[in-house]
N, C-alpha and C positions, 0 to 999 in steps of 0.2 A: 435237914442238911444245913450245916453251918458254913458260914463264909469266912474265909481267912482274912484278917485285916490287911489292908493295902499298905505296903511299905514304900515310902517315897524315896527314890534313889537320889544321890547328890546331884545328878544332872537335872532332875526334875524339880529340885528344891528351888523356891523363889528367894531372891535376895533383895532386900530393900534398896531403893535407889538412894545414893548418898545425897544429902542436902547441898544446896549451893551455898558457898561461903565466900565472902570477899577475900581476895588474894589467891583463890584457887587458880591453877594454871591448867586450862582444859582445851581440847579441840572443840571446834564448833559443834560437831556431832554429839560429843559427850555433854557439852553445855546444854544443848537442846533437850537431850534425854533427861537431864536432871531438872531443867526448867519445867518441862511438861509434867513432871511428877511433883512439883512444888505447889504449895497453896496458891490459889488464884490471887491472893492479896500481895504476893511477893513480886517485886520488880527488880530485875537484874539485867546487866549488860556484860558482854564479852568484848573487851578492848585490848587489842594486841595480845590475845591469848590469856588475859587475866580477867577474872570475874570481879565485878563490882555490884554489890547488893545495895540498893539505895535505902536511905532512911525515910521515915514517915514525912509526908509533905507538909511544910509550914505554910501558913496563910500569906503573910507579907513577904517572906523570902522566896516563895515559889508560886503558890496558888493564884494570887492576884496578878502578878506580872505575867504568868503563863497565860491566863485568860485574856489579858489585854493583847498579847501577841497573837493569839488565835483569832480574836475579833478583827484585828488589823489585817492579818493575812487572809482571813475569810472575805473581807471586803474586796481585796485584790482578786482572789480566785473567782468570786461571783461575777466580776466585771471582765474576766479574761478567759473565755472558753478555750479549752486546751491546756489549762493549768489546773492542777489538782492540789488540794491541801490535805494534810494528814496530821493528826494529833497523837503523839506517843506511839506511833506504829513501829513494829519490829522491822529492822532493815538488816538484811544479810549483805554485808559489804564484801567480805572475803572469808577465807577459812579460819581466820583468827579474830574476826570482828563481827559481832552481831549486836546492834545497838538499838535503843529506843529514843530517838531524839524527841525533844519536847514539841517541836513542830517542824514541818518540812513542806516545801513546794516542789512539785515535779511537773515536767512536761510530758504529756501523753506522747509516747514514742521517743522519749528522751533517753537519759542514761540509766534508768531503772525500769523494772517491769514487775508486775504482780505475778508471783509464782503460783503453781497449781494448788498449794496449800494456803494461799492468801497472805503470804509474807512478801514483803518487798525485797527484791534482789537487785543489787547494783547501787549506783550512786544517784540519789536525787539531786536536782540542780541547786537547791538551797536548803540549808539546815539551820535551825535556831535552837540553842541550848540556854537554859536559865541556870547560871552557876552561882554558888554562894559567894565565891571570891575568885581572884586570879590564881589562887593556889589549887583550884579544883582541877581534876583530870580532864575536864572539857578543854582546857587551854594547853594541854600537854600531850598525853598519849592519844586521846581521842582526836585532837587536832591533827596530829601526824597521820592517823588512820584515815581521816576524811580527805586530807590532801592527797595521800598516796592513791586513794581509790577514786579520785576525780570529782569530789563534791565541789562544784564551781564557786559557790558562795557559802560562807559559814559565819553566822552571827552568834556572838556570845554575850549574853547580858549578865554582867557581874554586879550582884546586888550590893555587896558590902562596899565596893569602891564606887558604886553609882557610875558605871562605865559600860559602854556598849562598843565592842570591837566587831567591825564588819570586814571580814577577810574575803578577798577575791583571789582565785587561783590563777597564777601566771607563771608559766615555765615550771609547772609542777610544785610551786611553792606558794604559800599564802602571803599576800601583801595587804596592808590595812587600807581600807577605803576611807578617805577623810570626808567629814560632813561639809556641806555647803550651806551657809546661813543657818546652821543648826539642824539641817535635814540630811539624813543619809539616804542615798539614792542607789538602787540596785543597778548593776550593769547587765546582769543576766535577764532580769525581769523589768524591762523599761516601764516606768511609771510607778514602781513600787517605792514609795517614799515613807520614811520614818522620821517623825519629829521627835528628836531626842529629849528636849526639855519637857515636852508634853507627856512623854512616857514617864519620866521621873516624877512629874507632878501628879501622876495618876489621872491625867486629864484625857480621858478617852475621847471625848467629843472633839477636842483639838487635834488629837492624833488622827481621827477619821476625817476631819476637815482637810488636813494636809494630805492625807491619802487620796482624797477626792481630787485635789489639785494635781497630783501625779497622774491620776487616771484620765484627766482632761488634757494631757499633753499630746503633742504631735508624735512623740516617741512611742507612747502607748498605742495610739491609733495605728502607727506603722507596724508595731508588734502584732496587734490583732490581725492586720492584713496578712502578715507572714504566716501566722498560725492558721488562718483560714485557708491560705494557699496550700500549706502542707497537708491539711486535712482533705483538700479536694484532689490532691495528686494520688 
């Protein structure tokens, strides 16, 4: 008995998933479909409905400053129960924005939550991006998306200009937080202090020394008490 060959109908035929390309305009659902089919080495974001595929990471322009930011934020998170740190985690902001910020801090029970598939949904309280320059989309389309979705503080490190902009959300718009004596101080996370000159000098020890000064303030102690109270309720 011979078996007739199986003929695949058009409805059963499989179609390759198109690759992600910078400049594509996609819905978040289609962006995720293509992203899941892409190589694991690819990193891409959807910002205001437009796809951005990132370039390979350079050491001085991104890798080293990124690591310093993570260590600095990690010191704060370690001393502040109820605050979580994430590095390059996917964040679903809305139906046109799915981003991977270089670093973020979030409050447990705050503006974001971890979804069933382990992606972050909603706005974390603080986001940090490492940008090549002020011309990068971090200071334009992405900034608007973060403000519209309620990211309360947004820090952009601009490598070429050697400039750090710390934006605070007020009345649905970002205003620039000025440094005091060369130190930027968070309003959302009391005691989170960044020594700007130490950062640009690659002086991590000095950065952490100033960070510890912030952690020793009465403001941070009061914040810890508020967090403990909210966890008890």
